[in-house]
N, C-alpha and C positions, 0 to 999 in steps of 0.2 A: 257334277256331284264334285270331278277332283276338282275341277276350277273352282268350284266356292270354299271346297279345303283350301285351297292356296290363297285364293282371297282373304280367306278369314285368318291365316298364319300372319300374310303381309300386316294386317291391321292390326295382329296380336305385335308383331313387330314395332310396328311404329309407335303403337302406345307405350310399349315398354322402354321406346327410345325414350318418348317423350317425359317418361315418368324418371329416367337416369337423368337429361338433361337439368330436371329442375329439383334432382335430389341436392341437397347441401354438399360441395366438393370435401375429398379429404386434403387437397393441396389446391393451396392458390398461387398462382405465379402475379407476381404484381406488374410484370410486363407484357401480360397478355387477357387477363381475366378480369380486372376492374370494373369496364365496360362492360363486358359479355353477362358478369354476374350483378350489375345494378351497384355495385359498390362505390364508382365515382365515374366523372364524365368522360374521363380521360385513362389510358394506361399510362404506367411508369416508364420510360423509354427513356434510355441509360445516355450519358454522353451529352446532356442538356444543361449547362450548367445556368440557363436562365428557368429550367424548371424546378420549383421547392419541391424536393421528395417527402416533405413531412404532413402535407397534408394527404395525400395518395395512401403512404405508409398506415396513418393513423386511421383513415379510413379503412383499413384492411383489419387493421387489430380489432376495432370494433366491432366487424364482420364477422371475426375468427372469435370473439368473444360472445357473441351471441347465437353464430350455429355451431360451435366446436368442433373447428377444422382445427386439424394436428397439424399441416405444414403447412410452411410460408415459404416462398421462393421467390427469384426474379431473375432475369438475363445476365448472364454477367455484364459489366461496366461500369461506368464509374454514376453517382450520384449524389445530390449536392442538398445538402440541410440548412435552408437557409430561415426560414424560421423558427422558433421553440413552441411546442404545445402549451408548453406553461410558463412560469417563472423560472419551473427550476430545469427544465429535463426540454430535450428535443423531438424524444420520444420516448412512451411511458408506457409498459406493459405492466397490468396491475390484476393482480388477483388471476392469472390464468395456469392451466395446469394442462399438463400432456401436449405441449408445443413446441415443434422445433421451427426455427427461424433460420434457414440456410440463405446467403447470399452471395453464394455461385461465387465466391472469391472477389469481391465487388470494390473496388473502392467509395470509402464513403467520406463523403466530404461533411464537416460540420460547420457554420460560419464562422464560429469562434471557440474558445477554449471556456466562456465562462459560464457557460450551463453542461449540465451534465446531459451526456451524449442518449445510450442507448440504458434505458434506467427501469429496472422490473421490482417489482413488490408484490410478498405474498405469493409467491407462484410456484408450481411445484411440478419437479417432473419438463424442465423448461430449459431448451439446449437453443443458444444463441453461438454458431457457426460460420465459418468459410468468410473473412473480408477482412480489410483494414481499412484501419479508422486514419484521418488525417484531417486538417483544419485550412479554412480561407484565410484565416487571419489567426495563427498560429501564436502561441505565447511566450514567444520569446523572439529575440532580433541578433544580430552579428554587425559589428561596428570594428573599426580597426584603432588601434590605439597610434596617437601622435603624440603627444608628450606627457607627461606626468609629472605632479608635485607632492611627492614622498611625504614632505612635513603639512601640508596642508590634506593630505587622501584625496586629493583630485586628477582623476582622468580624463582626458580630450583625448577625443576620440573625429575621425571621418568615418562617414556614411559608407556602405558598398552597395553596389546596384543590387538593384529588386528586393533591396529591406529596408522597412520602414525605420525612421528615428527614435530611441530609445525615449524619447519625448512622448511617445504617441502613446504610452504606459502610465502618463501623469494621471491619478485619481482613479484608473480602473479598480473596478470593483467585480465582487461577485457575490450569489447570496448571501453564503455567511460574512461578507462584508468587505474591506479594501484588501486588494492585492498587497504583497510586502515584492518590492523588485531587488532582486540578485545580479550581483556581477561576475565572471569566472572568467579568469584569463590563459588562454590555448596558444600552444607554442608547435609546429609540426605535429598538431593534430592532438595534442594532451594536453590536460590541463600544466601549468607552470610549475615545478617543484617547488615544495614547500608551499603554495601556495593554495586557497582554498575559495568556495564561493563567497563574494564578499557586499551586505549589505548595503545599499545603494540609497542614497536620501531622495526625498520626493520634494519639490520638484525637478527634474531634469530640465535644464534651458545651458543654450550655449555651446551647446555639443562638449558639455562636460559632463563628468559624474562624479558626483560627490561622495565620498565611503562616510557612514555613519562612524563614530567614533566608538566601537562596543569593546573596545581593547583585545581583541582578538588578534594573536600574532600575526597571523598576515594579513592583516589591515595595519601594522605599524611600519614605520619608515625602514627599517633595513632589510623585509622584504620587499614591500614598493619597492625600493631599490634595483630589485634581480627583473622585473618589467622592462620591456625595450620595445620603443617604437616597430609598429609593425605585428605586433603580437595582435591576436584576435579574441576580443572581449564580445563574449555572450553576457545579453541583459536577458534577464525572463521577470516574469509578472507568477508569482506561485502563490497559493490560496483558493484556487477554484476546484472545481469539481472535477472527478474521475468521466473519461468518458463511457466508458462500460460500469455500470453501479449495481449491485442486487442487494435487495434487503430485506431479511424476512421469510425465507426460501427454503425448499428443500429438494434436493435432487437436482443442484442445478447443474449443467455443464456449457462452459465455457471451452471452445475448440476452435483452431486453425485461425487464429485471428493473430494479427498483426497492429499493433498502436504506435503510429508515429510521433507521440507527446502527447501532455495535457500538460493543463497548471496545476495540478495536485497529483493524486497517483492516476498510475495508467486503466488497471481493471480492479476493483475492489468489491469484494463480497463481505456484505456485514451482516453478521446474525443467520447464518445459513448452517443446514447440517446436511452430510450426507453428498457434498458438492466437489463435482472437478473442474482444475483448470488445465487443458490439456495444448500441448503444440500453440502455446502464444507466445508471441515474439513480440516484445518491448525495446523497439529501436531508433535508432533516428532515422530521418526520413533520408532518403541516398544523397551524400556530399553534406549532410550534417554533424555536429558534434552532440549533441543531447539530445535523449527522449525525454522521458516525464522529467517536470518539474518539482514530483516529491517519489514515493514508491512507485515501483514497477509493477507487480501485483501484491495484495495484500489480504489477506484474509484477518477481516477485522471481526473481535468478538464474537469467536467460533464455535460452531456447534461443533457435534461429534462428525467423524469421518468424512471429513474434509479433505481433497489433495489438490496439491500443485504439483504435476509431472510433464516433463520431457518439453519443459518452455525454454524459453532463451531471453534474457533481460541484460541490457546493455547500457551506458551512458547515463544512466540517470540522475538525478541529483537531488537524493536520498536512496533509502536502502531499497536493494530491487526485489527481495524478497520478504516477505512479513507473515506472521500468524499473531495472533494479540488476545487476549482477554483483559479489556481494561475494567478499571475500578469504576462501578458504577454510579456512586457518590460520595458526597463529603457530608460525616458526622459536624454537624451546627450545633446539637445539645441530645444529653439523656436526658428525657423528661419522668422519667420511671425505668422500674425496672424489663418492662419490656416495649417501651416506646423511646423513640427517635425522631428528631427533627436533622432532615437531612436536604444537601444542596445535588440535584441530581445533577450528572456528569455530561450537558448538552442534553440530545435527545433518547439515552439509553432507557431503555426499561426494564421495569422490573415488577412483572402482575403480580398481584396477590393470589400464593402458592411458591413464590422463587423461593429457594433457599439459598440463604445468606451466608459467607464468612465477612470476618473484619480485618484490617490490617492495620500496626501500631506505625506511624507514620516514623516514629522516630528508630525504632527498632526494625521493621521490616518483617515483621512477624506475622503470622496469618493466625486469627483468633476464631475459632471454633463460635457459630452465630446459634442461627432460630430461623424460621420460615415466617414470611410475612402474612398476615391474617387481612390487615386494611390500611389502608391511606387515605391520608388527606391533605389535598383533595384525593378525589377517586380516581383508580387507575382511566388514564386515557391514550388513544393510540392515533395520532403521536402524541407524546405529553407536552407537557411546557420546557421549553429550553431553558437549563439551566434552572429549573422554577425549584421553590423550595416545598417540601415533601414530611407530613409528617405519619410515622410509620407506626403499627403495632405489631408485634411479633406472637408466635404463639408460645415462647417460653423465656425465661429470665434469660437476658442478657450478661456479656461480661462488663464491667466498667470500661468506658469507652473515653477517649481523650477528645475533647474538640480536634477536629482533622483528620482523625480515625476514618480509614476508608473502608467503605461497605463494596464488596464485593461477589461475585458468583460463587457458588458452594457445589462440590460436586466436580467430576470429571467430563461430563457429556456436556456442560455446561462451556466449558474450558477447552474444546478440544480434543476429546479423546479419539484415538482411533486414526487422528490426522495426518499427512506426512506430506515432506516437501521434498521430492524425489527426482533423480534421474533429471535434474536443470542442469541449463549453462548458464553462469553470469560472467559477461564478460569484464569491462572495465566502469569501475563506480568511480567516478572522481571524487563526488560527496557522497558518503553515508557505508552502510554495510552490505555484506552481499547478501546473508538469511540476517532478520532479525525473529527473535521467541521471546515471546512477551508475555508473563504469567498464564501459560498453557498448562494444561494436563496431559500426559500420554500421547506426545507427540514422537513421531519419528523424522530427524533430517538424514537421509542417508544418501549415497551416491551420486551428490552433486560435484560439478566442475565451477569453481570459484578464481576467478583473475584477479586484476589489482583494484584494490577497494582503499580509501582511504582511511577506514576504520576498517574495524573487526571482519574477518570474512563470514564467520557465525558468531554469534554472541544470541547467547539467553540472558537477559536484561532487566531487571526490577527497579524498576524506578517511583519513587514517590514524590519527587521535587517537583513534576511539572504537571498542570493541568489537563495540557492537552493530549498527554498518552500516558498518564500514572497508571503501572499493571501490578497486580501481587506477586508472590513468589511462583516459582515455577516446580513442578513436580513430573517425576518421572518422564522423563528426555531422555532419547538414545539419537547420537551424534556417531554415524561409524559411515565408513565408506567413502569418506568425502574427499578431491582433490584441490589443495588449495596452491593459489601461486601469486606471489606476490601481494601479499596484504599489507598494507598498513606504509604507504609510501609509493612513489617521491612525494606523492602530494601532500600538503598538509591535512591532518585529521578533519579541520573542519568544526568540528562541534568540542565537549569537553574530554581531557583524558581518559575519563571513567569507560569512554563504549571506544579507546584506540589502545588498548593494551596488549593484543593477541591475535594470533590467528585466530583462535579459538576460545572462548570465555563465556565465563559464568561471574558475574556481577550483579551486586545490589547495593543500589545507593539510597539512602533517606533524604527525608523532607528537608534538610540542609546540603544536601547535596555533596555528602561523605559516605565512603565505604563504611557498613556494618559490621560492627565485629560479631555481630549475631550468625545464625547460620538457619534463612529463612527458605529454602530454595533445600530440596530434597528428592533423593533418587538420581540424581542425571549422571549417564554412560555414555564417556567418551573415546571412541576404539576405534583402530585400524583406517587411520586416516593417516593420508599423504601432505605432506606440507612441505612449502620449498620457498625462499629468500621471503620469511615472517620479518618487516620493520621492525618489529618488537619483539614478544617473546614467541613461542610456537602455542603454547597450551597455559593459561592463567584462570585459576578457580577461585574462587572466593564465596564465601556464605552458602557453603552448601553440605549437610548432613546426608551421610550415604551418597554411596556413587562409584564409580572405578574411573581412570584414566590409562587405557591398556594397549598395547602392542601398535601405536601411534609411530608413524617416521616423519623426524624433523629435519630438514636438508638445508642450512639456513635461519639464523634468526639473530637479531639485534642490526639488521642490514642497515637501516637509518636511524643510530643514535643522536643526529644533531636535529631531529624531527623538535620541535619545541613541547612542551607539555601544556597545559590550559584548564583551569576551573580545578585543581588540587590543592591542596593546604601545601607549603613547604616541608611541613614532614614525610608527608605521602610522596610527593615529587621526590625526597630523598628515597625512599623506600622503593618506590616505582624504579626510579635509573639503575639501583642493583639490580631490579626484579627481570628486566629487559636484555641483561645478558645471561637470562636462563632458559633453555628449551621450556622446562613445564614448570610452572612455580603454583604451591597452593598455601593462599591462608583465609584464616578465618572459617576453618573447615574444620570436619572430624569425619572420620569412618569412610575413606577415600583410599581405595584400592590404586596404587600407583603399582604397574609391572610390564614388564614387556615393551618398553617404549625403546625404540633409537632414536639418535640425534647426534649430527655434527656442526659447526659453523664454520 
């Protein structure tokens, strides 16, 4: 009888083990489990440049979606994505929930920077962590300046070992269209003083870069004469997608990631809420001079409660960190008291039930609107790019001029509760340290920001451009930040409007002029420590209600020789006087200025 009982227990244990082996696993290791689980005919082995990781990873993602797996990992190593999953992305995560993808500190190499890398849409409680990204064919190359003709704006170059000829970028395109070529000149590891990135004409031929005549000060003879043979030139192809991009999600986490370049943004979370970017590094690959060709980490059309924390961004060719809420559409005509025809801004989505405000493009003032009840053509996901839509609202609208901008109403749709905090920005050869555009209820706190060509922290409203038009900002706190050496010695690289001070609040209208109105409200600049600003320490304009309190400014107007660009002669005269002051307040009211200290 005892033997029979033991045999029964052995059978039971065997059956239990068989059942567990067949149960859906909660964790998949791509390097060990693909064959065992019948996901693929081989496992994903590291350090094999001939093995395309994409089909194997894609098969695992499809398995995860079907079986509810909560964790994906792999063995530490290097992995190569040689072909994209579709026309937009190397790997696409769609509609996944409660999933952590932990890549064990591995190096991920995408074949090129012309497709999105890891792309995730409509995901909830999704974590992507613990890896670094680089490219087999990066969106930049290096050459040496051989000679120049400043009058003709030509730079002759010689090739460097192991770097392709910039002519290889001729005709390069991404899904969004042709890429734009830029050049920046470096000497002893830093962009040459008073220069900026410069637009390069195509095609490139005969080892000569022809600069576009765009009337920027840094492409004119006096500045070009300062370049020297032997300077290093970086040529970049800008306009492609981010290697990490998330769209329409909630509770997304990107953590412990290093990005070594991009033809556009490095990390882009777009229309997400309750999400965090933590301990992400955007920086050049070892031995290189630039990282991304556009922003480092960008929260676009931010929903509520998003955070960028403990990150390090350096050597970008645009803003290091950013949070925005863009204009949704432009008014083409007002068809009645409750109906408009508008042109959509790219793919931005405004489903029925969306509460809407409007922005007057001449004054930048925000006007109360109404709620969308219907639209023709009907709402769709994704909508038609730059499509024309006729919208009906639930109540009468204000009188709206053609060109008025339609924007999200309410703080939760414009970043309320979000923060950019405890980050370090190294050097930004072209761009701002932190940009806040059209957001509400956002805190910028305890960041350290080094040399930037434009302002270190900027709240900026712009209705003059189609690419990044934003409404006014409201309820912003900028406090406890350390800023060192903003605005120089490099040129600002763009209009002077974004190069006024280490910290600034600025609104410009559709004609690129400062507005004498006060569209921004309740912005507080407190307890910041500013060293060696090339222009003002703090410049505030277009603000109703706020405070500039207990800031310390040591060194300002450090680079009075830097050229002005894109402002009227009258504004230029006024700005040159402004730059001699540590704190400037213009076009504003109800601003408390107290407890600040400064010395030049």
